[in-house]
KOLKE-751428 format. One record per residue (C-alpha): residue number from 1; residue in one letter; x, y, z. Coordinates in nm, 2 decimals. Layout:
{NUM,'A',{X,Y,Z}}
...
end
This chain:
{1,'X',{6.82,10.20,9.99}}
{2,'X',{6.82,10.19,10.40}}
{3,'X',{7.11,10.40,10.59}}
{4,'X',{7.29,10.08,10.69}}
{5,'X',{7.55,10.05,10.44}}
{6,'X',{7.95,10.06,10.51}}
{7,'X',{8.16,10.41,10.50}}
{8,'X',{8.46,10.33,10.23}}
{9,'X',{8.72,10.59,10.31}}
{10,'X',{8.81,10.79,10.62}}
{11,'X',{8.66,11.14,10.51}}
{12,'X',{8.33,11.31,10.61}}
{13,'X',{8.00,11.34,10.35}}
{14,'X',{7.99,11.69,10.19}}
{15,'X',{7.71,11.90,10.28}}
{16,'X',{7.52,12.11,10.07}}
{17,'X',{7.60,12.49,10.23}}
{18,'X',{7.23,12.57,10.14}}
{19,'X',{7.07,12.28,10.29}}
{20,'X',{7.27,12.07,10.57}}
{21,'X',{7.05,11.78,10.55}}
{22,'X',{7.19,11.69,10.22}}
{23,'X',{7.51,11.56,10.18}}
{24,'X',{7.70,11.36,9.91}}
{25,'X',{7.97,11.07,10.03}}
{26,'X',{8.18,10.76,9.93}}
{27,'X',{8.08,10.41,10.04}}
{28,'X',{8.11,10.05,9.99}}
{29,'X',{7.94,9.91,9.62}}
{30,'X',{8.03,9.55,9.65}}
{31,'X',{8.33,9.60,9.72}}
{32,'X',{8.41,9.89,9.52}}
{33,'X',{8.39,10.25,9.62}}
{34,'X',{8.14,10.48,9.48}}
{35,'X',{7.92,10.78,9.52}}
{36,'X',{7.59,10.79,9.72}}
{37,'X',{7.38,11.10,9.81}}
{38,'X',{7.26,11.07,10.18}}
{39,'X',{6.89,11.31,10.24}}
{40,'X',{6.94,11.35,10.61}}
{41,'X',{6.57,11.44,10.66}}
{42,'X',{6.42,11.10,10.50}}
{43,'X',{6.72,10.89,10.59}}
{44,'X',{6.73,10.74,10.24}}
{45,'X',{7.05,10.68,10.02}}
{46,'X',{7.10,10.67,9.63}}
{47,'X',{7.38,10.57,9.45}}
{48,'X',{7.58,10.84,9.20}}
{49,'X',{7.78,10.65,9.00}}
{50,'X',{7.89,10.27,8.94}}
{51,'X',{8.25,10.23,8.74}}
{52,'X',{8.41,9.94,8.73}}
{53,'X',{8.73,10.11,8.91}}
{54,'X',{8.47,10.31,9.17}}
{55,'X',{8.49,10.62,9.24}}
{56,'X',{8.65,10.83,9.52}}
{57,'X',{8.62,11.25,9.41}}
{58,'X',{8.26,11.38,9.50}}
{59,'X',{8.14,11.72,9.63}}
{60,'X',{7.80,11.91,9.64}}
{61,'X',{7.76,12.21,9.56}}
{62,'X',{7.53,12.51,9.73}}
{63,'X',{7.22,12.42,9.48}}
{64,'X',{7.25,12.09,9.55}}
{65,'X',{7.40,11.93,9.28}}
{66,'X',{7.62,11.64,9.33}}
{67,'X',{7.97,11.62,9.11}}
{68,'X',{8.18,11.32,9.10}}
{69,'X',{8.53,11.28,8.91}}
{70,'X',{8.51,11.00,8.62}}
{71,'X',{8.84,10.89,8.61}}
{72,'X',{9.00,10.61,8.36}}
{73,'X',{9.25,10.32,8.49}}
{74,'X',{9.57,10.59,8.51}}
{75,'X',{9.36,10.83,8.75}}
{76,'X',{9.27,11.12,8.48}}
{77,'X',{8.96,11.19,8.40}}
{78,'X',{8.69,11.49,8.41}}
{79,'X',{8.46,11.63,8.66}}
{80,'X',{8.05,11.57,8.57}}
{81,'X',{7.73,11.70,8.78}}
{82,'X',{7.38,11.58,8.83}}
{83,'X',{7.07,11.69,9.05}}
{84,'X',{7.06,11.58,9.40}}
{85,'X',{6.79,11.36,9.34}}
{86,'X',{6.89,11.22,8.99}}
{87,'X',{6.85,11.30,8.63}}
{88,'X',{7.12,11.35,8.33}}
{89,'X',{7.49,11.38,8.42}}
{90,'X',{7.64,11.70,8.27}}
{91,'X',{8.00,11.79,8.20}}
{92,'X',{8.10,12.00,8.50}}
{93,'X',{8.37,12.13,8.28}}
{94,'X',{8.34,12.08,7.95}}
{95,'X',{8.64,12.12,7.72}}
{96,'X',{8.90,12.08,8.03}}
{97,'X',{9.19,11.87,7.95}}
{98,'X',{9.22,11.55,8.14}}
{99,'X',{9.40,11.50,8.44}}
{100,'X',{9.47,11.38,8.78}}
{101,'X',{9.20,11.55,9.01}}
{102,'X',{9.35,11.84,9.25}}
{103,'X',{9.04,11.98,9.40}}
{104,'X',{8.75,12.10,9.28}}
{105,'X',{8.58,12.44,9.44}}
{106,'X',{8.18,12.55,9.38}}
{107,'X',{8.06,12.90,9.49}}
{108,'X',{7.72,12.98,9.60}}
{109,'X',{7.66,13.16,9.25}}
{110,'X',{7.76,12.85,9.04}}
{111,'X',{8.16,12.98,8.96}}
{112,'X',{8.36,12.62,8.95}}
{113,'X',{8.73,12.65,9.03}}
{114,'X',{8.94,12.32,8.98}}
{115,'X',{9.28,12.20,8.99}}
{116,'X',{9.41,11.92,8.77}}
{117,'X',{9.71,11.75,8.71}}
{118,'X',{9.80,11.70,8.32}}
{119,'X',{10.07,11.46,8.21}}
{120,'X',{10.34,11.71,8.09}}
{121,'X',{10.38,11.73,8.49}}
{122,'X',{10.20,12.09,8.51}}
{123,'X',{9.91,12.17,8.79}}
{124,'X',{9.64,12.38,8.56}}
{125,'X',{9.40,12.62,8.78}}
{126,'X',{9.07,12.62,8.56}}
{127,'X',{8.80,12.90,8.66}}
{128,'X',{8.42,12.93,8.48}}
{129,'X',{8.09,12.87,8.54}}
{130,'X',{7.92,12.50,8.62}}
{131,'X',{7.88,12.35,8.30}}
{132,'X',{8.07,12.58,8.06}}
{133,'X',{8.36,12.63,7.90}}
{134,'X',{8.66,12.73,8.14}}
{135,'X',{8.94,12.92,8.10}}
{136,'X',{9.31,12.85,8.24}}
{137,'X',{9.37,13.06,8.56}}
{138,'X',{9.74,12.94,8.63}}
{139,'X',{9.98,12.66,8.53}}
{140,'X',{10.26,12.55,8.74}}
{141,'X',{10.51,12.30,8.72}}
{142,'X',{10.51,12.03,8.97}}
{143,'X',{10.24,11.89,9.23}}
{144,'X',{9.97,12.14,9.31}}
{145,'X',{9.65,12.15,9.44}}
{146,'X',{9.37,12.39,9.48}}
{147,'X',{9.37,12.54,9.81}}
{148,'X',{9.05,12.73,9.81}}
{149,'X',{8.83,13.00,9.70}}
{150,'X',{8.66,13.32,9.87}}
{151,'X',{8.24,13.30,9.87}}
{152,'X',{8.23,13.56,9.59}}
{153,'X',{8.50,13.38,9.38}}
{154,'X',{8.76,13.68,9.38}}
{155,'X',{9.04,13.54,9.46}}
{156,'X',{9.17,13.13,9.45}}
{157,'X',{9.44,12.95,9.59}}
{158,'X',{9.65,12.71,9.48}}
{159,'X',{9.95,12.52,9.71}}
{160,'X',{10.19,12.38,9.48}}
{161,'X',{10.53,12.17,9.61}}
{162,'X',{10.88,12.23,9.39}}
{163,'X',{11.16,12.16,9.50}}
{164,'X',{11.07,12.05,9.82}}
{165,'X',{10.93,12.42,9.87}}
{166,'X',{10.54,12.49,9.97}}
{167,'X',{10.39,12.78,9.83}}
{168,'X',{10.09,12.94,9.84}}
{169,'X',{9.96,13.11,9.53}}
{170,'X',{9.67,13.38,9.58}}
{171,'X',{9.54,13.51,9.21}}
{172,'X',{9.22,13.67,9.04}}
{173,'X',{9.01,13.46,8.81}}
{174,'X',{9.18,13.70,8.51}}
{175,'X',{9.51,13.51,8.63}}
{176,'X',{9.65,13.79,8.84}}
{177,'X',{9.88,13.71,9.09}}
{178,'X',{9.81,13.87,9.46}}
{179,'X',{10.00,13.74,9.68}}
{180,'X',{10.27,13.44,9.70}}
{181,'X',{10.31,13.28,10.06}}
{182,'X',{10.51,13.27,10.22}}
{183,'X',{10.65,13.59,10.08}}
{184,'X',{11.05,13.57,9.96}}
{185,'X',{11.22,13.70,10.23}}
{186,'X',{11.07,13.46,10.47}}
{187,'X',{11.21,13.16,10.59}}
{188,'X',{11.49,12.97,10.34}}
{189,'X',{11.43,12.62,10.31}}
{190,'X',{11.64,12.37,10.48}}
{191,'X',{11.90,12.17,10.32}}
{192,'X',{11.84,11.78,10.44}}
{193,'X',{11.78,11.58,10.15}}
{194,'X',{11.44,11.45,10.38}}
{195,'X',{11.32,11.79,10.36}}
{196,'X',{11.03,11.64,10.09}}
{197,'X',{10.91,11.40,10.33}}
{198,'X',{10.71,11.69,10.55}}
{199,'X',{10.96,11.83,10.70}}
{200,'X',{11.08,12.21,10.63}}
{201,'X',{11.26,12.35,10.99}}
{202,'X',{11.26,12.70,10.86}}
{203,'X',{10.88,12.66,10.79}}
{204,'X',{10.64,12.47,10.56}}
{205,'X',{10.31,12.58,10.53}}
{206,'X',{9.99,12.38,10.42}}
{207,'X',{9.67,12.60,10.29}}
{208,'X',{9.35,12.55,10.45}}
{209,'X',{9.06,12.76,10.24}}
{210,'X',{8.95,13.08,10.25}}
{211,'X',{8.66,13.14,10.53}}
{212,'X',{8.31,13.08,10.39}}
{213,'X',{8.15,13.43,10.53}}
{214,'X',{8.14,13.64,10.29}}
{215,'X',{8.33,13.94,10.24}}
{216,'X',{8.64,13.77,10.47}}
{217,'X',{8.83,13.73,10.23}}
{218,'X',{9.05,13.54,10.44}}
{219,'X',{9.30,13.23,10.41}}
{220,'X',{9.41,12.99,10.64}}
{221,'X',{9.73,12.78,10.68}}
{222,'X',{9.93,12.58,10.89}}
{223,'X',{10.29,12.69,10.95}}
{224,'X',{10.59,12.42,11.05}}
{225,'X',{10.80,12.54,11.26}}
{226,'X',{11.11,12.39,11.38}}
{227,'X',{10.98,12.24,11.74}}
{228,'X',{10.62,12.31,11.65}}
{229,'X',{10.28,12.42,11.43}}
{230,'X',{10.11,12.73,11.46}}
{231,'X',{9.79,12.85,11.26}}
{232,'X',{9.83,13.16,11.04}}
{233,'X',{9.60,13.39,10.79}}
{234,'X',{9.62,13.62,10.52}}
{235,'X',{9.39,13.85,10.39}}
{236,'X',{9.44,14.14,10.12}}
{237,'X',{9.46,14.45,10.39}}
{238,'X',{9.69,14.27,10.67}}
{239,'X',{9.88,14.03,10.47}}
{240,'X',{10.01,13.72,10.64}}
{241,'X',{10.01,13.76,11.03}}
{242,'X',{10.12,13.35,11.19}}
{243,'X',{9.96,13.37,11.55}}
{244,'X',{10.23,13.24,11.75}}
{245,'X',{10.01,13.24,12.07}}
{246,'X',{9.85,12.89,11.93}}
{247,'X',{10.12,12.63,11.91}}
{248,'X',{10.10,12.27,11.91}}
{249,'X',{10.40,11.99,11.96}}
{250,'X',{10.25,11.79,11.68}}
{251,'X',{10.10,11.78,11.32}}
{252,'X',{9.77,11.98,11.28}}
{253,'X',{9.48,12.01,11.04}}
{254,'X',{9.23,12.29,11.02}}
{255,'X',{8.90,12.42,10.88}}
{256,'X',{8.65,12.72,10.95}}
{257,'X',{8.36,12.69,11.13}}
{258,'X',{8.06,12.75,10.85}}
{259,'X',{7.86,13.09,11.02}}
{260,'X',{8.18,13.22,11.27}}
{261,'X',{8.54,13.33,11.31}}
{262,'X',{8.64,13.01,11.47}}
{263,'X',{8.90,12.77,11.36}}
{264,'X',{8.86,12.37,11.43}}
{265,'X',{9.19,12.24,11.49}}
{266,'X',{9.28,11.79,11.45}}
{267,'X',{9.59,11.74,11.61}}
{268,'X',{9.73,11.38,11.54}}
{269,'X',{9.92,11.31,11.85}}
{270,'X',{10.13,10.98,11.95}}
{271,'X',{9.88,10.78,11.71}}
{272,'X',{9.56,10.96,11.82}}
{273,'X',{9.32,11.24,11.75}}
{274,'X',{9.25,11.57,11.98}}
{275,'X',{9.03,11.82,11.83}}
{276,'X',{9.09,12.24,11.95}}
{277,'X',{8.82,12.45,11.90}}
{278,'X',{9.02,12.84,11.83}}
{279,'X',{8.94,13.14,11.84}}
{280,'X',{9.17,13.37,11.69}}
{281,'X',{9.02,13.70,11.75}}
{282,'X',{9.00,13.65,12.12}}
{283,'X',{9.33,13.46,12.14}}
{284,'X',{9.11,13.12,12.32}}
{285,'X',{9.17,12.74,12.25}}
{286,'X',{8.98,12.50,12.42}}
{287,'X',{9.00,12.09,12.37}}
{288,'X',{8.67,11.96,12.25}}
{289,'X',{8.56,11.65,12.42}}
{290,'X',{8.56,11.32,12.17}}
{291,'X',{8.62,10.95,12.29}}
{292,'X',{8.99,10.84,12.26}}
{293,'X',{9.08,10.69,11.95}}
{294,'X',{9.11,10.84,11.61}}
{295,'X',{8.91,11.10,11.43}}
{296,'X',{8.98,11.05,11.03}}
{297,'X',{8.78,11.33,10.93}}
{298,'X',{8.60,11.63,11.14}}
{299,'X',{8.43,11.96,11.06}}
{300,'X',{8.23,12.21,11.25}}
{301,'X',{7.81,12.25,11.12}}
{302,'X',{7.65,12.53,11.08}}
{303,'X',{7.47,12.63,11.45}}
{304,'X',{7.75,12.48,11.64}}
{305,'X',{7.70,12.11,11.56}}
{306,'X',{8.08,11.92,11.54}}
{307,'X',{8.00,11.59,11.31}}
{308,'X',{8.39,11.35,11.30}}
{309,'X',{8.46,11.01,11.16}}
{310,'X',{8.57,10.80,11.50}}
{311,'X',{8.75,10.50,11.52}}
{312,'X',{9.02,10.28,11.74}}
{313,'X',{9.18,9.95,11.69}}
{314,'X',{8.92,9.75,11.82}}
{315,'X',{8.62,9.94,11.62}}
{316,'X',{8.55,10.03,11.26}}
{317,'X',{8.52,10.40,11.15}}
{318,'X',{8.14,10.51,11.23}}
{319,'X',{8.02,10.88,11.16}}
{320,'X',{7.92,11.13,11.49}}
{321,'X',{7.73,11.41,11.53}}
{322,'X',{7.70,11.64,11.83}}
{323,'X',{7.35,11.83,11.66}}
{324,'X',{7.03,11.67,11.55}}
{325,'X',{7.12,11.56,11.21}}
{326,'X',{7.10,11.20,11.09}}
{327,'X',{7.41,11.05,10.95}}
{328,'X',{7.44,10.73,10.76}}
{329,'X',{7.54,10.44,11.01}}
{330,'X',{7.75,10.15,10.88}}
{331,'X',{7.68,9.81,10.85}}
{332,'X',{7.65,9.56,11.13}}
{333,'X',{8.03,9.59,11.29}}
{334,'X',{8.28,9.33,11.31}}
{335,'X',{8.41,9.19,11.64}}
{336,'X',{8.74,9.28,11.66}}
{337,'X',{8.93,9.02,11.90}}
{338,'X',{9.24,9.08,12.09}}
{339,'X',{9.39,9.30,12.34}}
{340,'X',{9.55,9.61,12.23}}
{341,'X',{9.77,9.84,12.42}}
{342,'X',{10.10,10.00,12.34}}
{343,'X',{10.50,10.05,12.42}}
{344,'X',{10.74,10.27,12.42}}
{345,'X',{11.09,10.16,12.28}}
{346,'X',{11.39,10.34,12.48}}
{347,'X',{11.68,10.45,12.24}}
{348,'X',{11.94,10.65,12.20}}
{349,'X',{11.79,10.81,11.91}}
{350,'X',{11.44,10.89,12.13}}
{351,'X',{11.14,10.66,12.23}}
{352,'X',{10.96,10.47,11.95}}
{353,'X',{10.60,10.43,12.02}}
{354,'X',{10.45,10.08,11.91}}
{355,'X',{10.06,10.01,11.88}}
{356,'X',{10.04,9.67,12.00}}
{357,'X',{9.72,9.41,11.94}}
{358,'X',{9.79,9.09,12.11}}
{359,'X',{9.55,8.76,12.06}}
{360,'X',{9.37,8.65,12.34}}
{361,'X',{9.62,8.37,12.41}}
{362,'X',{9.95,8.57,12.39}}
{363,'X',{10.13,8.80,12.65}}
{364,'X',{10.02,9.06,12.90}}
{365,'X',{9.89,9.38,12.76}}
{366,'X',{10.04,9.56,13.00}}
{367,'X',{10.38,9.53,12.90}}
{368,'X',{10.49,9.28,13.14}}
{369,'X',{10.63,8.91,13.05}}
{370,'X',{10.39,8.60,13.01}}
{371,'X',{10.36,8.45,13.29}}
{372,'X',{10.58,8.09,13.34}}
{373,'X',{10.58,7.85,13.08}}
{374,'X',{10.33,8.10,12.87}}
{375,'X',{10.45,8.06,12.50}}
{376,'X',{10.45,8.40,12.30}}
{377,'X',{10.25,8.42,11.99}}
{378,'X',{10.42,8.46,11.65}}
{379,'X',{10.40,8.81,11.56}}
{380,'X',{10.33,9.02,11.21}}
{381,'X',{10.51,9.37,11.22}}
{382,'X',{10.30,9.57,10.98}}
{383,'X',{10.52,9.87,10.90}}
{384,'X',{10.31,10.15,10.79}}
{385,'X',{10.37,10.37,10.45}}
{386,'X',{10.49,10.71,10.35}}
{387,'X',{10.73,10.75,10.50}}
{388,'X',{10.54,11.12,10.61}}
{389,'X',{10.26,10.90,10.79}}
{390,'X',{10.19,10.70,11.08}}
{391,'X',{10.03,10.44,11.20}}
{392,'X',{9.74,10.53,11.42}}
{393,'X',{9.49,10.37,11.67}}
{394,'X',{9.24,10.30,11.40}}
{395,'X',{9.09,10.00,11.29}}
{396,'X',{9.23,9.82,11.01}}
{397,'X',{9.14,9.47,10.85}}
{398,'X',{9.46,9.34,10.77}}
{399,'X',{9.50,9.45,11.22}}
{400,'X',{9.22,9.22,11.25}}
{401,'X',{9.25,8.93,11.04}}
{402,'X',{9.61,8.90,11.18}}
{403,'X',{9.49,8.89,11.55}}
{404,'X',{9.21,8.66,11.48}}
{405,'X',{9.45,8.41,11.35}}
{406,'X',{9.63,8.44,11.64}}
{407,'X',{9.91,8.64,11.57}}
{408,'X',{10.05,8.98,11.79}}
{409,'X',{10.04,9.25,11.55}}
{410,'X',{10.28,9.57,11.59}}
{411,'X',{10.29,9.88,11.44}}
{412,'X',{10.58,10.07,11.48}}
{413,'X',{10.59,10.44,11.43}}
{414,'X',{10.92,10.50,11.36}}
{415,'X',{11.18,10.77,11.31}}
{416,'X',{11.01,10.97,11.00}}
{417,'X',{10.67,10.94,11.12}}
{418,'X',{10.40,11.19,11.16}}
{419,'X',{10.20,11.26,11.48}}
{420,'X',{10.51,11.29,11.69}}
{421,'X',{10.61,11.67,11.60}}
{422,'X',{10.87,11.85,11.38}}
{423,'X',{11.20,11.69,11.51}}
{424,'X',{11.09,11.33,11.50}}
{425,'X',{10.98,11.36,11.15}}
{426,'X',{11.32,11.50,11.05}}
{427,'X',{11.53,11.24,11.26}}
{428,'X',{11.54,11.04,10.97}}
{429,'X',{11.93,10.96,11.05}}
{430,'X',{12.18,10.89,10.75}}
{431,'X',{12.10,10.65,10.48}}
{432,'X',{11.79,10.64,10.33}}
{433,'X',{11.58,10.39,10.48}}
{434,'X',{11.84,10.21,10.72}}
{435,'X',{11.71,10.42,11.00}}
{436,'X',{11.39,10.30,10.97}}
{437,'X',{11.53,9.93,10.96}}
{438,'X',{11.69,10.01,11.26}}
{439,'X',{11.44,10.07,11.44}}
{440,'X',{11.23,9.82,11.31}}
{441,'X',{11.51,9.60,11.50}}
{442,'X',{11.47,9.76,11.80}}
{443,'X',{11.09,9.73,11.84}}
{444,'X',{11.14,9.39,11.81}}
{445,'X',{11.43,9.31,12.05}}
{446,'X',{11.20,9.51,12.33}}
{447,'X',{10.90,9.30,12.23}}
{448,'X',{11.13,8.98,12.28}}
{449,'X',{11.28,9.11,12.58}}
{450,'X',{10.92,9.15,12.77}}
{451,'X',{10.82,8.79,12.66}}
{452,'X',{10.53,8.96,12.43}}
{453,'X',{10.62,8.71,12.12}}
{454,'X',{10.79,8.45,12.03}}
{455,'X',{11.17,8.55,11.95}}
{456,'X',{11.15,8.25,11.64}}
{457,'X',{10.85,8.37,11.49}}
{458,'X',{10.81,8.74,11.34}}
{459,'X',{10.74,8.83,11.02}}
{460,'X',{10.75,9.18,10.84}}
{461,'X',{10.44,9.30,10.60}}
{462,'X',{10.40,9.62,10.46}}
{463,'X',{10.28,9.84,10.15}}
{464,'X',{10.43,10.07,9.88}}
{465,'X',{10.74,10.25,10.13}}
{466,'X',{10.67,10.01,10.42}}
{467,'X',{10.69,9.68,10.17}}
{468,'X',{11.01,9.85,10.08}}
{469,'X',{11.12,9.85,10.47}}
{470,'X',{11.03,9.46,10.47}}
{471,'X',{11.30,9.43,10.18}}
{472,'X',{11.58,9.61,10.32}}
{473,'X',{11.48,9.46,10.69}}
{474,'X',{11.50,9.11,10.54}}
{475,'X',{11.81,9.21,10.32}}
{476,'X',{12.01,9.39,10.59}}
{477,'X',{11.87,9.21,10.93}}
{478,'X',{11.84,8.87,10.81}}
{479,'X',{11.84,8.65,11.06}}
{480,'X',{11.57,8.89,11.25}}
{481,'X',{11.26,8.75,11.06}}
{482,'X',{11.10,8.41,10.93}}
{483,'X',{10.90,8.54,10.70}}
{484,'X',{10.80,8.92,10.52}}
{485,'X',{10.49,8.99,10.28}}
{486,'X',{10.59,9.32,10.07}}
{487,'X',{10.28,9.46,9.85}}
{488,'X',{10.40,9.70,9.56}}
{489,'X',{10.75,9.77,9.74}}
{490,'X',{11.03,10.01,9.60}}
{491,'X',{11.25,9.67,9.55}}
{492,'X',{11.53,9.88,9.27}}
{493,'X',{11.58,10.25,9.35}}
{494,'X',{11.75,10.30,9.00}}
{495,'X',{11.51,10.10,8.80}}
{496,'X',{11.21,10.26,9.02}}
{497,'X',{11.41,10.59,8.96}}
{498,'X',{11.41,10.62,8.59}}
{499,'X',{11.09,10.46,8.53}}
{500,'X',{10.81,10.64,8.75}}
{501,'X',{10.62,10.97,8.79}}
{502,'X',{10.83,11.31,8.73}}
{503,'X',{10.71,11.41,9.10}}
{504,'X',{10.85,11.06,9.27}}
{505,'X',{11.18,11.11,9.08}}
{506,'X',{11.22,11.46,9.22}}
{507,'X',{11.13,11.34,9.53}}
{508,'X',{11.44,11.10,9.51}}
{509,'X',{11.71,11.34,9.40}}
{510,'X',{11.63,11.53,9.77}}
{511,'X',{11.63,11.21,9.98}}
{512,'X',{11.97,11.11,9.77}}
{513,'X',{12.08,11.43,9.73}}
{514,'X',{12.14,11.40,9.37}}
{515,'X',{12.05,11.10,9.09}}
{516,'X',{12.15,10.79,9.06}}
{517,'X',{12.45,10.86,8.80}}
{518,'X',{12.53,11.16,9.03}}
{519,'X',{12.55,10.98,9.36}}
{520,'X',{12.54,10.58,9.29}}
{521,'X',{12.62,10.45,9.60}}
{522,'X',{12.39,10.59,9.77}}
{523,'X',{12.09,10.46,9.58}}
{524,'X',{12.27,10.11,9.66}}
{525,'X',{12.30,10.13,10.02}}
{526,'X',{11.93,10.16,10.02}}
{527,'X',{11.81,9.96,9.78}}
{528,'X',{11.69,9.64,9.90}}
{529,'X',{11.82,9.49,9.54}}
{530,'X',{12.14,9.51,9.65}}
{531,'X',{12.08,9.29,9.97}}
{532,'X',{11.85,9.03,9.78}}
{533,'X',{12.10,8.75,9.82}}
{534,'X',{12.13,8.79,10.18}}
{535,'X',{11.70,8.73,10.20}}
{536,'X',{11.74,8.37,10.38}}
{537,'X',{11.32,8.42,10.47}}
{538,'X',{11.06,8.30,10.26}}
{539,'X',{10.91,8.61,10.13}}
{540,'X',{10.60,8.71,9.94}}
{541,'X',{10.58,8.98,9.71}}
{542,'X',{10.34,9.14,9.52}}
{543,'X',{10.32,9.41,9.20}}
{544,'X',{10.08,9.60,9.00}}
{545,'X',{10.13,9.61,8.67}}
{546,'X',{9.99,9.95,8.61}}
{547,'X',{10.18,10.09,8.91}}
{548,'X',{10.35,10.36,8.85}}
{549,'X',{10.47,10.49,9.14}}
{550,'X',{10.61,10.16,9.22}}
{551,'X',{10.64,10.00,8.88}}
{552,'X',{10.65,9.65,8.78}}
{553,'X',{10.98,9.66,8.63}}
{554,'X',{11.19,9.74,8.91}}
{555,'X',{11.01,9.45,9.11}}
{556,'X',{11.08,9.22,8.81}}
{557,'X',{11.44,9.32,8.84}}
{558,'X',{11.45,9.22,9.20}}
{559,'X',{11.30,8.89,9.18}}
{560,'X',{11.52,8.76,8.96}}
{561,'X',{11.75,8.83,9.16}}
{562,'X',{11.59,8.65,9.46}}
{563,'X',{11.56,8.36,9.19}}
{564,'X',{11.96,8.38,9.11}}
{565,'X',{12.00,8.36,9.47}}
{566,'X',{11.81,8.04,9.54}}
{567,'X',{11.60,8.24,9.78}}
{568,'X',{11.26,8.10,9.85}}
{569,'X',{11.00,8.30,9.71}}
{570,'X',{10.65,8.39,9.56}}
{571,'X',{10.48,8.66,9.36}}
{572,'X',{10.15,8.77,9.32}}
{573,'X',{10.04,9.05,9.03}}
{574,'X',{9.76,9.30,9.01}}
{575,'X',{9.60,9.41,8.69}}
{576,'X',{9.58,9.76,8.89}}
{577,'X',{9.75,10.07,8.99}}
{578,'X',{9.94,10.17,9.27}}
{579,'X',{9.62,10.31,9.41}}
{580,'X',{9.25,10.17,9.38}}
{581,'X',{8.92,10.16,9.53}}
{582,'X',{8.83,9.83,9.42}}
{583,'X',{8.82,9.57,9.75}}
{584,'X',{8.87,9.30,9.55}}
{585,'X',{9.22,9.31,9.53}}
{586,'X',{9.25,9.39,9.86}}
{587,'X',{9.09,9.10,9.97}}
{588,'X',{9.28,8.89,9.71}}
{589,'X',{9.60,9.01,9.86}}
{590,'X',{9.48,8.98,10.19}}
{591,'X',{9.34,8.63,10.14}}
{592,'X',{9.74,8.50,9.97}}
{593,'X',{9.93,8.68,10.25}}
{594,'X',{9.73,8.46,10.52}}
{595,'X',{9.77,8.16,10.35}}
{596,'X',{10.14,8.23,10.32}}
{597,'X',{10.22,8.33,10.68}}
{598,'X',{10.03,8.01,10.79}}
{599,'X',{10.26,7.80,10.62}}
{600,'X',{10.55,7.95,10.68}}
{601,'X',{10.47,8.10,11.03}}
{602,'X',{10.22,7.88,11.21}}
{603,'X',{10.03,8.04,11.48}}
{604,'X',{9.78,7.88,11.77}}
{605,'X',{9.45,7.81,11.62}}
{606,'X',{9.21,8.14,11.65}}
{607,'X',{8.97,8.15,11.99}}
{608,'X',{8.73,8.32,11.83}}
{609,'X',{8.68,8.28,11.44}}
{610,'X',{8.60,8.68,11.35}}
{611,'X',{8.53,8.78,10.98}}
{612,'X',{8.66,9.14,10.90}}
{613,'X',{8.49,9.37,10.63}}
{614,'X',{8.66,9.37,10.30}}
{615,'X',{8.86,9.71,10.32}}
{616,'X',{9.11,9.85,10.63}}
{617,'X',{8.96,10.17,10.78}}
{618,'X',{9.26,10.36,10.61}}
{619,'X',{9.46,10.31,10.34}}
{620,'X',{9.85,10.22,10.37}}
{621,'X',{9.99,10.44,10.09}}
{622,'X',{10.34,10.55,10.02}}
end
């Protein structure tokens, strides 16, 4: 197989610690996500997995064994490994319970640490030797993820979220707890029900792994404060140290350089990415030059090289390197039509940032009104999921398809979005969902006022949490929107709460301040079901029969309410879960949605036909 294949998900290849030329990555295999090896020395690939539902979790260890997670339709499975060049697959942790993959790490001597979420609501930390029966080190209730392992394998970190509070527990292989971060006398959690959406004003923590350098035993963390993010470190000797001098005004992630004590920080800021090289010892920081756009992933390599996955709205993701190591290259990139710009809409709650893509026949991209006699294009508002997420200046096949079809596309980073700092993410207002609908309406009014979109032809399109906002907006602001597409939405909060996962039920309780039995009026006020009879725009609703996050029962309840009210609507059902790695389902939804919009929101004929690839540059999820 040649090196001309498309990178499937937004992540860099995993690099063998002892031979940086040997890499493992996920890539497109006939519309599915599968695991491939990449040999940079020979520039050749080998497909490792071939599963009907695709494969997304992979790793490579110091001995160049390729690891992957063989999961079932519910996402539960086991780890397997195989030599880099091929051969028999072997169970990585034989005897381990089936569960959801929550992280894997393998030391140079073959010690394995893995976290699995099991059906009983527990996250289990397992350790053992590669290919041998593991033992359980730690078991905690709630959402957990492996935070890292020292090169010697003598300390392991498990990051957990319980009742909205993030905790990092450091243990030995025998299960002895060495530290719990933050310490008990650390910042108290805030009282806001939106805390769990990613906000802990007093100081939420993210675990970013142990230093890969032997003998350091230094754990890297990101600390959220009231108005910024800071790096922090922990060692057994010094304990927890917050590096207050190194603050960032918007969200960051960080990872160690492999052969120095420096840290590479990737910052998400106003829909784009910045890289920073930070020396915690010298207390210095500098911006690393990269092209304008979004970096879906970035990592430092041995010898000072830098690899990153770059994209912007007009260009699909491409791997780039600053050293001499050859990286896999994507296949022929599609030509993305249209003009891509951004707007800020002032509101009493703060300025709202929108990424705007205009067809060539549309209004001016500088924000000025179209010329006299010009007809603004119809517009589709793509509503991002999360809610703790944001739309970025990155390629999206849905944007590509819509602009190529003659529609303007607005991607609004409403209140609660990440990438604009802690205060914006917490500025969600009262009433789950309603402030975000207000923000969508404010941006729509601004675009109409500027003459950039057609006042009588605007639609909403969202997936998961974004689909929930689509339904709520259509029901609470029925006069503004002429069509809607809702893919795997929350449509009935009460039924969704009772049939979803334990983790999401806990999240609901924090958002609403109680269960549906305790605060029924809050659930009703935010539920699209309450406003179903007020919907006037034609609506396409897509559900998934195996969805446990936005379960099918509550979608069917909403559809019955639409039918009873005589609301024009269509429905489409997928034999999938909420998430998936099969591009065929995405293409089917994309085609059906475009057909639906052409019927109910006619657009000018595209000036330059352009066919996008099967998958967007990044997932839209809750």
